[in-house]
C-alpha positions, 0 to 999 in steps of 0.5 A: 872053585876051581878043579883042574883034571890032568888025562895025558892019553890018545885015546878019548874014550879012555880020557872021558872014562878018567875024568868022568871018575875023577867028577864022580869023585869031586861031586862025593866030596862035595856032597859030603861037605856039603858044598853046591857045584853049579855045573852050568856056570863051570866049563872044561877046556882041553888043553892041546895042541892036537885037534880033538872032538870035544868031551861031553863031561856031566856032574849030577846029570847037567852037562858041563860044555866045552870052551875054547878059553877059561878066565882063572885068577884074571888070567885067561887061558886058550886051548893051546895056552898061548 
């Protein structure tokens, strides 16, 4: 399962709050449909050209770690999209 969350803001606190809200909604949805999400196999990538601090996200108490790239449908996407 792949989930994409878009947040466009310069304030990292606002971005973090938006991500946590959406992760809670994804968690509730997956719980309602009895789908288990393995947070240990999940990563998040911040696609940006700016230098930002890595966000610390969690899903049901498990941390989702930041990565500089992710593989999706056989294509490797890095944080700069190059």
